[in-house]
C-alpha positions in Angstrom: 53.0 97.0 100.1 51.3 97.2 103.6 53.0 95.5 106.5 51.0 92.7 108.2 50.1 94.5 111.4 49.6 91.1 113.2 53.4 90.2 112.5 56.0 91.1 115.1 59.2 92.8 114.1 62.4 90.9 115.0 64.4 92.4 117.8 66.5 95.4 116.8 64.5 96.4 113.7 63.3 99.9 113.6 59.6 99.4 114.3 58.1 102.8 115.1 58.8 106.6 115.2 57.3 109.5 117.1 57.6 113.2 117.4 57.4 115.3 120.6 56.0 118.5 119.6 54.7 121.6 121.4 51.5 121.8 119.3 49.9 118.8 117.9 47.5 120.5 115.8 50.3 122.4 113.9 52.0 119.0 113.5 49.0 117.5 112.0 48.7 120.3 109.5 52.4 120.1 108.5 52.8 116.4 108.2 49.4 115.7 106.8 50.1 118.0 103.8 53.6 116.9 103.4 53.1 113.0 103.6 49.5 112.7 103.0 48.9 111.4 106.5 45.5 111.2 108.3 45.4 111.1 112.1 43.4 109.3 114.7 43.2 109.5 118.5 42.0 105.9 119.1 42.5 102.6 117.4 39.9 100.7 115.3 38.4 99.2 118.4 37.9 102.5 120.0 40.7 102.3 122.5 42.2 105.8 123.0 46.0 106.2 122.3 46.4 108.1 125.5 47.2 111.7 124.5 49.0 111.0 121.4 47.7 110.9 117.7 48.7 108.2 115.3 49.4 109.0 111.7 48.0 106.8 109.1 49.0 106.3 105.5 46.1 104.8 103.5 44.7 103.5 106.9 47.8 102.0 108.2 49.8 103.3 111.1 53.1 104.9 110.3 54.0 107.3 113.2 52.7 109.1 116.3 52.7 112.7 117.3 52.8 113.5 121.1 52.4 116.8 123.0 55.5 117.7 125.0 54.7 117.6 128.7 57.8 119.7 129.6 58.8 122.6 127.5 62.3 122.1 128.3 62.5 118.7 126.6 63.8 118.8 122.9 61.2 118.9 120.0 62.5 115.8 118.2 61.6 112.7 116.3 62.6 109.4 118.1 63.2 105.9 116.5 62.1 102.9 118.4 63.7 99.4 117.9 61.6 96.2 118.4 62.3 94.8 121.9 60.3 91.6 122.5 62.4 91.2 125.7 63.5 94.6 127.0 65.1 93.3 130.1 67.5 91.4 128.1 68.3 94.4 125.8 68.6 96.6 128.9 71.4 94.4 130.2 73.2 94.8 127.0 72.9 98.4 126.9 74.3 98.7 130.3 77.1 96.3 129.6 78.0 98.2 126.3 78.4 101.5 128.2 74.9 102.9 127.5 72.2 103.8 129.9 68.5 103.6 130.3 66.6 106.9 130.7 63.9 106.0 133.1 61.8 102.9 133.4 59.5 101.2 130.7 56.4 103.1 130.2 53.1 101.2 129.5 51.1 102.7 126.6 47.7 101.2 127.3 47.3 97.7 125.7 49.5 98.7 122.8 52.9 98.0 124.4 55.6 99.4 126.5 58.2 102.1 125.5 61.7 102.6 127.1 64.2 105.4 126.1 67.9 104.7 126.3 71.1 106.4 125.4 74.3 104.9 123.7 77.8 105.7 125.1 78.1 108.9 123.2 74.5 109.9 124.5 72.5 109.4 121.2 68.9 108.7 122.4 66.8 105.9 120.9 63.7 103.9 121.9 62.8 100.3 122.6 59.2 99.1 121.8 57.9 96.0 123.5 54.8 95.3 121.4 51.2 94.5 122.8 48.4 95.0 120.6 50.5 97.5 118.4 53.4 95.7 116.6 54.7 98.8 114.9 54.7 100.2 111.4 51.6 99.2 109.2 53.6 100.6 106.2 57.2 101.4 105.7 59.7 101.7 102.8 57.3 103.5 100.6 56.6 107.3 100.0 55.1 108.9 103.1 56.3 106.3 105.5 59.5 105.4 107.4 62.6 104.6 105.1 65.8 104.7 107.1 67.4 105.6 110.5 70.8 107.0 110.3 73.0 107.4 113.6 75.4 110.4 113.4 78.2 109.6 115.8 81.8 110.7 116.6 83.1 107.1 116.5 81.6 104.9 113.9 83.7 101.9 115.0 82.5 102.3 118.5 79.0 102.7 117.5 79.3 99.5 115.3 80.5 97.5 118.3 77.8 98.8 120.6 75.0 98.3 118.3 76.4 95.1 117.0 76.2 93.7 120.3 72.9 95.1 120.9 71.0 94.2 117.6 73.5 91.7 116.1 71.0 89.6 114.3 69.0 92.4 112.8 72.1 94.2 111.7 74.6 91.5 110.8 72.6 88.1 110.8 72.4 85.8 107.8 69.1 87.1 106.6 69.6 90.7 107.8 68.2 93.5 105.8 69.1 96.6 108.0 67.5 100.0 107.6 69.8 101.4 110.2 73.1 102.9 109.3 76.0 104.7 111.1 78.0 107.7 109.9 80.3 110.2 111.3 78.7 113.5 112.3 81.1 115.5 110.3 80.1 113.7 107.1 77.0 115.9 107.1 76.8 118.3 110.2 79.2 120.8 111.8 81.7 119.1 114.2 80.0 120.6 117.3 76.7 118.8 116.4 76.0 116.1 119.2 75.6 112.4 118.2 72.0 111.8 117.3 69.6 109.6 115.3 68.0 111.0 112.3 64.6 109.5 111.3 64.2 109.5 107.3 61.0 109.3 105.5 60.6 108.2 102.0 59.5 110.7 99.2 58.9 110.2 95.6 60.4 113.5 94.6 62.8 115.2 97.1 62.7 118.6 95.3 59.0 118.7 95.4 59.0 117.7 99.0 61.5 120.4 99.8 59.3 123.1 98.3 56.5 121.7 100.3 58.6 121.9 103.6 59.4 125.5 102.9 55.8 126.5 102.0 54.6 125.0 105.3 57.1 127.0 107.3 59.8 124.3 107.7 63.3 124.8 106.6 66.2 123.0 104.9 69.2 122.2 107.2 71.2 120.2 104.8 70.6 120.4 101.0 70.2 117.0 99.0 73.2 114.9 98.9 74.0 111.3 97.7 74.2 108.6 100.4 74.7 105.0 100.0 71.1 104.3 100.6 69.6 107.0 98.4 69.3 110.8 97.9 69.0 112.6 101.4 67.9 116.0 102.4 67.8 117.1 106.1 64.9 119.4 107.1 63.1 120.8 110.2 59.3 121.2 110.5 57.7 124.3 111.5 58.3 123.7 115.2 62.0 122.7 114.9 61.8 118.9 114.8 64.6 117.6 112.4 64.1 114.6 110.0 65.3 113.6 106.6 63.7 113.0 103.2 64.8 110.0 101.4 64.4 109.4 97.8 65.4 106.0 96.4 
């Protein structure tokens, strides 16, 4: 089912993902074929997205691709959590031992983005909605399905994010699609803590074949997680993400 674009996501719910890529056109070809996305450089009213392209699934926004402005920056997918009041969240981030990575960045009339890092330096984003609330579709093939934090200390991560996004994670009507796991559950111990964006697929094996055919690679073969079957892959430019079959 499509999400209501006019509805706001509650604080702390993953509401958007973007990829910082060296080559946007190559990204469009890769993800367009893998997930069936189409791409737009402006919204329905003709307002430009400001250098990014927005991926759409059956006409609904599901992600964005942005050209890296500095080649030293990582090629990476970032998850953004809904932040109707980013000032209040910024205070809780600092109080919990995290830090802000710069100032909030206006994105035209669509909203404001802010990057932050938790106490173990895993980077995530905050999104204060304007005209763009976030995902138009999620939890279906070709769209966002889960965000997993791989960390060295899951108890500390639960304490930090529980204080930051308590209602979204632990509230009485919470339906979280954000989990925490030890890095060593899946990755080598030297892997730094990080968020891994998961996209839903109907057939993980078929999707893995498409990834390979398009020049990507499998980083972690399919394994069973509490929230589905997961495989970690990288696109043809090195950005890692996961395929999730449920």
